[in-house]
C-alpha positions as CSV (number, residue, x, y, z in Angstrom):
1,M,-76.8,-4.1,77.1
2,K,-78.9,-3.3,79.7
3,T,-77.0,-2.2,82.9
4,R,-78.0,-3.5,86.5
5,Y,-80.4,-0.3,87.2
6,E,-82.4,-0.8,84.2
7,V,-82.5,-4.8,85.4
8,K,-85.6,-5.3,88.1
9,Q,-84.5,-7.4,91.1
10,Q,-87.5,-8.9,93.3
11,I,-85.1,-10.2,96.1
12,V,-82.5,-8.6,97.8
13,P,-79.6,-11.4,98.6
14,G,-78.6,-11.9,102.6
15,P,-78.1,-14.0,105.6
16,K,-81.2,-16.2,106.6
17,G,-80.5,-15.4,110.3
18,H,-82.7,-16.9,113.4
19,W,-86.3,-17.3,113.2
20,L,-86.7,-15.1,116.3
21,Q,-83.8,-12.8,117.0
22,G,-82.9,-12.8,113.2
23,N,-79.2,-11.2,112.6
24,L,-79.2,-9.1,115.8
25,P,-76.8,-11.4,117.6
26,E,-73.9,-11.1,115.1
27,F,-74.2,-7.7,114.4
28,K,-73.8,-7.0,118.4
29,N,-71.0,-8.9,118.6
30,D,-69.1,-7.5,116.1
31,P,-71.0,-4.6,114.1
32,L,-67.9,-3.6,111.6
33,Q,-67.1,-7.2,110.6
34,F,-70.4,-8.1,110.1
35,L,-70.9,-5.3,107.9
36,M,-67.7,-6.3,106.0
37,N,-68.6,-9.8,105.5
38,Q,-71.9,-8.5,104.1
39,S,-70.1,-6.1,101.7
40,N,-67.9,-9.2,100.7
41,Q,-70.6,-11.6,100.5
42,Y,-73.3,-9.5,98.9
43,G,-72.0,-6.7,97.1
44,E,-74.2,-3.3,96.6
45,I,-77.0,-3.9,98.8
46,S,-78.1,-7.2,101.3
47,R,-80.8,-7.9,103.7
48,F,-81.0,-8.8,106.8
49,R,-83.1,-9.0,110.2
50,F,-83.2,-7.3,113.7
51,G,-85.6,-9.3,115.5
52,P,-88.8,-11.0,113.8
53,F,-90.0,-8.4,112.2
54,Q,-87.3,-5.6,111.4
55,Q,-85.8,-5.1,108.1
56,V,-82.5,-3.7,107.4
57,Y,-81.1,-3.1,104.3
58,F,-77.4,-2.5,104.1
59,V,-76.6,-0.7,101.2
60,N,-73.2,-0.4,100.0
61,D,-73.0,1.2,96.7
62,P,-72.0,5.1,95.4
63,V,-74.8,5.7,93.6
64,L,-77.6,4.1,95.5
65,I,-76.1,5.6,98.8
66,K,-76.5,8.9,97.0
67,E,-80.3,8.0,96.3
68,V,-80.8,7.5,100.1
69,L,-79.1,10.7,101.0
70,V,-79.5,13.0,98.6
71,T,-82.3,12.6,95.7
72,K,-84.5,10.8,97.3
73,Q,-83.5,11.3,101.1
74,K,-87.5,13.0,101.7
75,S,-88.5,9.4,101.5
76,F,-86.4,8.3,105.1
77,I,-86.2,9.9,108.5
78,K,-82.9,9.3,111.1
79,S,-83.2,6.0,112.3
80,R,-84.2,5.3,116.3
81,D,-80.8,5.7,117.8
82,I,-80.6,8.7,117.1
83,Q,-84.4,10.0,117.4
84,M,-83.7,8.6,121.2
85,L,-81.2,11.3,121.6
86,K,-84.2,13.9,121.7
87,T,-84.6,13.6,125.4
88,V,-80.9,14.9,125.3
89,V,-80.6,17.7,122.2
90,G,-84.4,18.4,121.7
91,E,-85.3,19.5,118.1
92,G,-81.2,20.1,117.3
93,L,-80.3,19.8,113.9
94,L,-79.1,16.2,114.7
95,T,-82.5,15.3,115.5
96,S,-84.8,17.5,113.3
97,E,-86.8,16.4,110.4
98,K,-88.1,17.8,107.1
99,E,-89.1,21.5,107.3
100,V,-87.5,22.1,111.1
101,H,-84.5,21.0,110.3
102,M,-84.6,23.1,107.0
103,K,-85.0,26.1,108.8
104,Q,-82.8,25.5,111.8
105,R,-80.1,24.6,109.2
106,R,-80.4,27.9,107.0
107,L,-80.0,30.1,110.5
108,I,-77.2,28.5,111.7
109,Q,-75.2,27.6,108.3
110,P,-73.8,31.3,108.6
111,A,-71.7,30.2,112.0
112,F,-70.3,27.8,110.1
113,K,-68.9,29.7,106.7
114,K,-65.2,29.6,106.2
115,T,-65.1,33.4,107.0
116,H,-66.6,32.8,110.6
117,I,-64.7,29.0,110.9
118,A,-61.3,31.5,110.0
119,Q,-61.2,33.6,113.5
120,Y,-61.2,30.4,115.3
121,A,-58.2,29.1,114.1
122,Q,-56.1,31.0,116.6
123,D,-58.2,29.7,119.2
124,M,-57.8,26.0,118.3
125,I,-53.8,26.3,118.2
126,N,-54.1,28.4,121.5
127,T,-56.2,25.7,123.4
128,T,-53.9,23.1,122.0
129,S,-51.0,24.7,123.1
130,S,-52.3,25.4,126.8
131,Y,-53.2,22.2,127.1
132,I,-50.0,20.4,126.2
133,E,-48.1,22.7,127.7
134,G,-48.8,20.2,130.8
135,W,-47.2,17.6,128.9
136,S,-43.7,16.0,130.4
137,N,-40.9,14.4,127.9
138,G,-41.2,10.6,128.8
139,E,-44.6,10.3,130.3
140,K,-47.2,7.8,129.6
141,K,-50.9,9.3,128.8
142,S,-54.0,8.3,127.9
143,I,-54.1,9.8,124.4
144,T,-57.8,9.1,124.2
145,N,-58.7,11.1,127.2
146,E,-56.2,13.3,126.5
147,M,-57.6,14.3,122.8
148,M,-61.1,14.4,124.3
149,N,-59.9,16.9,126.7
150,I,-58.1,19.1,123.5
151,A,-61.6,19.2,121.6
152,L,-63.6,19.5,124.8
153,G,-61.6,22.8,125.5
154,I,-61.8,24.1,121.8
155,I,-65.4,23.5,121.3
156,T,-65.8,25.6,125.2
157,K,-63.7,28.2,123.8
158,T,-64.9,28.8,120.2
159,M,-68.8,28.3,121.8
160,F,-68.5,30.6,124.5
161,S,-65.3,32.4,124.8
162,M,-64.6,30.3,127.7
163,D,-61.0,29.4,128.9
164,I,-59.6,25.6,129.7
165,G,-60.0,25.9,133.6
166,E,-62.8,26.4,136.1
167,E,-64.8,28.7,134.2
168,S,-65.2,25.8,131.8
169,K,-65.7,23.0,134.0
170,R,-69.5,24.7,134.6
171,I,-69.8,22.8,131.2
172,E,-67.9,19.7,131.3
173,A,-68.8,17.9,134.2
174,P,-72.9,18.0,133.2
175,M,-72.0,17.8,129.7
176,E,-69.7,14.4,130.2
177,A,-72.3,13.1,132.4
178,V,-75.1,14.2,129.8
179,M,-73.4,12.1,127.1
180,K,-72.9,9.0,128.9
181,L,-76.0,8.6,129.3
182,G,-77.8,9.5,126.5
183,V,-75.3,6.8,124.5
184,K,-76.5,4.7,127.0
185,R,-80.1,5.6,126.2
186,M,-79.2,5.0,122.6
187,R,-77.5,1.6,122.5
188,S,-80.4,-0.1,124.2
189,L,-83.0,-2.3,122.7
190,I,-86.1,-1.6,125.2
191,T,-86.4,2.3,125.6
192,I,-88.2,2.7,128.9
193,P,-90.0,6.1,128.9
194,L,-88.2,9.0,131.2
195,W,-91.2,9.3,133.5
196,I,-90.4,6.2,134.7
197,P,-87.8,6.5,137.6
198,T,-85.5,4.1,137.4
199,K,-81.8,4.9,138.6
200,N,-80.5,5.8,135.2
201,N,-83.8,7.8,133.9
202,R,-83.2,9.8,137.1
203,K,-79.4,10.4,136.8
204,L,-80.0,11.4,133.1
205,K,-82.8,14.1,134.0
206,R,-80.8,15.1,136.8
207,A,-77.7,16.1,134.7
208,V,-80.0,17.4,131.4
209,K,-81.5,19.9,134.0
210,E,-78.1,20.7,135.8
211,L,-76.7,21.9,131.6
212,D,-79.6,23.1,131.2
213,D,-79.2,25.4,134.1
214,V,-75.8,26.4,132.8
215,L,-76.8,26.7,128.9
216,F,-79.9,29.1,130.0
217,S,-78.2,31.1,131.8
218,I,-75.1,31.9,129.8
219,I,-77.6,32.6,127.3
220,K,-79.4,34.9,129.4
221,E,-76.6,36.6,130.3
222,R,-75.6,37.0,126.5
223,R,-79.0,38.3,126.0
224,M,-78.5,41.1,128.8
225,E,-75.0,42.3,126.9
226,P,-75.0,45.3,124.8
227,S,-72.5,44.4,122.8
228,E,-72.3,41.5,120.1
229,H,-69.9,38.5,120.4
230,T,-68.2,36.7,117.7
231,D,-68.1,33.4,119.2
232,L,-70.4,30.8,117.7
233,L,-72.9,31.5,120.5
234,G,-72.8,35.2,119.2
235,I,-73.3,33.8,115.8
236,L,-76.1,31.9,116.4
237,M,-77.5,34.5,118.3
238,Q,-77.4,37.1,115.6
239,A,-79.3,34.8,113.1
240,K,-82.4,36.0,111.7
241,D,-85.0,34.0,110.3
242,E,-85.1,35.1,106.7
243,E,-89.3,34.9,106.1
244,N,-90.2,36.3,109.7
245,G,-86.7,38.3,110.5
246,L,-87.0,36.5,114.4
247,G,-84.2,35.5,116.2
248,M,-83.8,32.0,117.8
249,T,-85.8,31.4,121.0
250,D,-83.6,30.7,124.0
251,K,-85.1,26.9,123.5
252,Q,-83.9,26.8,119.8
253,L,-80.5,28.2,121.1
254,R,-80.0,25.8,124.0
255,D,-81.0,22.7,121.6
256,E,-78.2,23.7,118.8
257,L,-75.8,24.3,121.6
258,M,-76.1,20.5,123.3
259,T,-76.2,19.0,119.6
260,I,-72.8,21.1,118.7
261,F,-71.4,19.7,122.0
262,L,-72.6,15.9,121.2
263,A,-71.6,16.0,117.7
264,G,-68.9,18.1,117.7
265,H,-66.4,17.0,120.5
266,E,-66.0,13.4,120.6
267,T,-65.8,13.0,117.0
268,T,-63.0,15.3,116.6
269,A,-61.3,13.4,119.4
270,N,-61.1,10.0,118.2
271,L,-60.4,11.5,114.9
272,L,-56.9,12.9,116.4
273,S,-56.6,9.9,118.9
274,W,-57.2,7.6,115.6
275,T,-54.5,9.9,113.7
276,F,-51.8,10.0,116.4
277,Y,-52.2,5.8,116.6
278,L,-51.6,5.6,112.9
279,L,-48.8,8.0,113.1
280,S,-47.2,5.7,115.9
281,Q,-47.6,2.9,113.7
282,H,-46.0,4.8,110.8
283,P,-43.1,6.7,112.0
284,E,-41.9,7.3,108.5
285,V,-45.3,9.5,108.1
286,D,-44.6,11.3,111.6
287,E,-41.3,12.4,110.4
288,K,-42.4,13.5,107.1
289,L,-45.2,15.5,108.8
290,Y,-42.6,17.0,111.5
291,T,-40.0,17.9,108.4
292,I,-42.6,19.7,106.6
293,I,-44.2,21.6,110.1
294,E,-40.2,22.7,111.0
295,E,-39.8,23.7,107.3
296,L,-43.1,26.0,107.5
297,T,-42.5,27.6,110.6
298,Q,-38.7,27.6,110.9
299,G,-39.2,26.2,114.3
300,K,-41.6,29.2,115.3
301,P,-45.3,28.2,116.8
302,I,-48.2,27.7,114.6
303,T,-50.3,30.4,113.5
304,P,-53.6,30.4,111.7
305,E,-52.4,31.8,108.1
306,L,-50.2,28.3,107.7
307,Y,-53.4,26.2,107.5
308,P,-53.6,26.2,103.8
309,Q,-50.1,25.1,103.7
310,L,-50.4,22.5,106.0
311,T,-51.5,20.1,103.0
312,Y,-49.9,17.0,104.2
313,A,-51.4,17.1,107.4
314,Q,-54.5,17.2,105.7
315,H,-53.8,14.3,103.8
316,I,-53.0,12.5,106.8
317,I,-56.4,13.4,108.3
318,S,-58.3,12.5,105.5
319,E,-56.6,8.8,105.5
320,S,-57.3,8.7,109.3
321,M,-61.2,9.4,108.4
322,R,-60.8,6.8,105.8
323,L,-59.0,3.8,107.9
324,Y,-61.3,4.8,111.2
325,P,-64.2,6.9,110.4
326,P,-65.7,8.3,113.5
327,A,-69.3,8.4,112.1
328,Y,-68.9,5.2,110.9
329,V,-72.2,4.2,109.8
330,I,-75.4,6.0,108.8
331,G,-79.2,5.0,110.0
332,R,-82.4,5.9,108.4
333,Q,-85.8,4.7,108.7
334,V,-88.1,4.2,105.5
335,E,-91.0,6.7,105.8
336,E,-92.8,5.7,102.7
337,D,-92.2,2.6,100.0
338,I,-89.7,3.6,98.0
339,E,-87.4,2.2,95.3
340,I,-83.6,2.6,95.5
341,G,-82.1,1.8,92.4
342,P,-83.8,-1.5,91.4
343,Y,-85.0,-2.8,94.7
344,Q,-88.1,-2.2,96.9
345,M,-88.4,-1.0,100.3
346,R,-91.0,-0.5,102.7
347,K,-92.0,2.1,105.4
348,G,-90.5,1.1,108.7
349,D,-87.6,-0.7,106.8
350,M,-84.2,0.4,108.1
351,V,-81.4,1.4,105.9
352,L,-77.6,1.1,107.3
353,I,-74.9,2.7,105.1
354,S,-71.1,2.3,106.4
355,Q,-68.4,4.8,105.5
356,Y,-66.2,2.4,107.4
357,V,-67.0,-0.4,104.8
358,M,-67.1,1.6,101.7
359,H,-63.8,3.9,102.5
360,R,-62.0,0.2,102.7
361,N,-63.6,-0.8,99.4
362,P,-60.7,-2.0,97.2
363,T,-62.7,-1.2,94.0
364,Y,-62.0,2.7,94.9
365,Y,-59.0,2.1,96.5
366,D,-55.5,0.5,96.5
367,N,-54.3,-1.2,99.1
368,A,-57.3,-0.1,100.8
369,E,-56.3,-1.5,104.4
370,A,-53.0,0.8,104.1
371,F,-52.4,3.7,105.9
372,I,-50.8,6.1,103.0
373,P,-51.8,9.8,103.4
374,E,-49.9,10.1,99.6
375,R,-53.2,8.7,98.1
376,F,-55.1,12.1,98.6
377,E,-52.8,14.3,96.5
378,H,-53.4,15.7,93.0
379,N,-57.4,15.8,94.1
380,F,-57.8,12.4,94.5
381,I,-61.5,12.7,96.2
382,K,-62.4,14.2,92.8
383,T,-61.4,10.7,90.9
384,L,-64.2,9.0,92.8
385,P,-67.6,8.5,92.8
386,T,-69.4,10.9,95.0
387,Y,-70.1,8.4,98.0
388,A,-67.4,6.5,97.9
389,Y,-65.5,9.0,100.7
390,F,-67.9,10.6,103.2
391,P,-66.7,11.0,106.5
392,F,-69.0,14.0,107.4
393,G,-71.9,12.4,105.7
394,G,-73.8,13.7,102.4
395,G,-76.9,15.4,101.0
396,P,-78.7,18.3,103.0
397,R,-78.1,16.6,106.6
398,V,-74.2,16.5,105.7
399,C,-72.4,17.6,108.5
400,I,-72.8,21.3,109.1
401,G,-69.2,21.9,111.2
402,N,-67.0,19.3,108.2
403,H,-65.0,22.4,107.8
404,F,-64.5,22.9,111.7
405,A,-63.5,19.6,112.4
406,M,-60.9,19.8,109.4
407,M,-59.5,22.9,110.6
408,E,-59.6,22.1,114.1
409,A,-58.2,18.2,113.5
410,T,-55.0,19.4,111.2
411,L,-54.3,22.3,113.7
412,A,-54.2,20.8,117.1
413,L,-51.9,17.9,115.0
414,A,-49.8,20.1,113.9
415,T,-49.3,21.6,117.4
416,I,-48.8,18.8,118.9
417,V,-46.5,17.0,116.3
418,Q,-44.3,19.9,116.4
419,K,-43.4,19.5,120.1
420,Y,-43.9,16.0,120.6
421,R,-43.5,12.4,118.9
422,L,-46.3,9.8,120.5
423,T,-45.4,6.3,120.9
424,L,-47.1,3.3,121.4
425,S,-45.9,1.1,124.2
426,A,-45.0,-2.3,123.4
427,D,-46.9,-3.8,126.1
428,H,-49.8,-2.0,124.4
429,H,-53.2,-4.2,124.4
430,T,-54.4,-4.8,120.9
431,V,-55.6,-1.9,119.1
432,K,-59.2,-2.6,117.9
433,P,-62.1,0.0,117.0
434,Q,-65.2,0.1,119.2
435,P,-68.3,0.8,117.4
436,L,-70.4,3.2,119.7
437,V,-72.2,6.0,118.8
438,T,-68.6,7.0,117.3
439,L,-65.7,5.0,116.1
440,R,-63.2,4.9,119.3
441,P,-59.9,2.8,120.5
442,K,-61.5,-0.1,122.5
443,R,-59.6,0.1,125.4
444,G,-58.5,3.5,125.0
445,L,-54.9,4.4,123.8
446,Y,-51.9,4.9,125.9
447,M,-48.9,6.5,124.6
448,T,-45.6,7.9,125.7
449,L,-44.8,11.7,125.0
450,N,-41.2,11.9,123.7
451,N,-39.6,15.4,122.9
452,R,-38.9,16.1,119.5
453,K,-35.9,18.5,120.1
């Protein structure tokens, strides 16, 4: 009997769509539901249109996903929306392609080795602890904003050795402006060249220049210091190309710092926000985690050495990323005619892959819509096809900071849970995911802080 990959299929199924707009209106109205519908109706692959000419393939099968991200990844480049970020991050890991990307990744990889990441653990704990010292019992907080501030504090500390306070404000204000305006540019259907002095273009260029001035001044100060630093910037500055022995230029350093900021702080903040929302809906999981933390710490503060023992906290983070992956979709543009499985794709076509949809596939997950951290016990991930669970992407472009993010989220979660139980108010608006560049709770999360003791 022939497998489905031995039978050539000429036509990929999919909805017809409007003659001019294609399926863009339905997609823009509710991207997650649109892709879920595609999965439910058409299975492993479907095709639709954005506008009159842009063919889009939604790949929804672990074997086919592996072809796109790994075995045939050289036939694809990043999608248009990510390319739009070059005006902000330059040629960083997120936007660079081919040989440039491979060369930069080799240079940066040492900064994210587990041995280096381990030394950041105390900074992650201290930053979180310091921030929540300002919390009070019974206080109502925007948890989405609070997690954003904590994540920003951690990345600022681990990257530049800056503490939360006036010094880090040099980075925070222009970075926030760049993020908002850069995201707006990514989402626009028509991209207006930066040289045209529209209001948003002027604001974006001003914010990028302000941030550049800060980053280049920090780099210049570091270049003049005789001693080496062990923070992320210090390790990046020590990196040397294995072919010519040269380190990164100031421009390369700037591009990578911008990329790490953009890719590494909003994603973790949203992950923590979703995790506290899920815990508020499942108090028995919250209580179990608190009990485990108390047994491990005996009431003392969280320490880096406890990280390997915080397995239940790690399962909670993994399950949170399954249901609400911050990176919920991956876009690729076909650079040359290619076959994926039995399906033919043409140069210029777009490919979409969704972690959000795949992570809810009942083929691989029992009770797929339910929050069950225990499912990740006993090496559950190893029982799945490789690309049935991929919150950090995959292949040569897998998130370089995946171990950093996992440790950061776990330690921040444990540090907060040890002190507070967070509850969603009874009159809270309906919580829905909002798929922007990352998956965030729409209209934010407002929760009440409750002292543990």
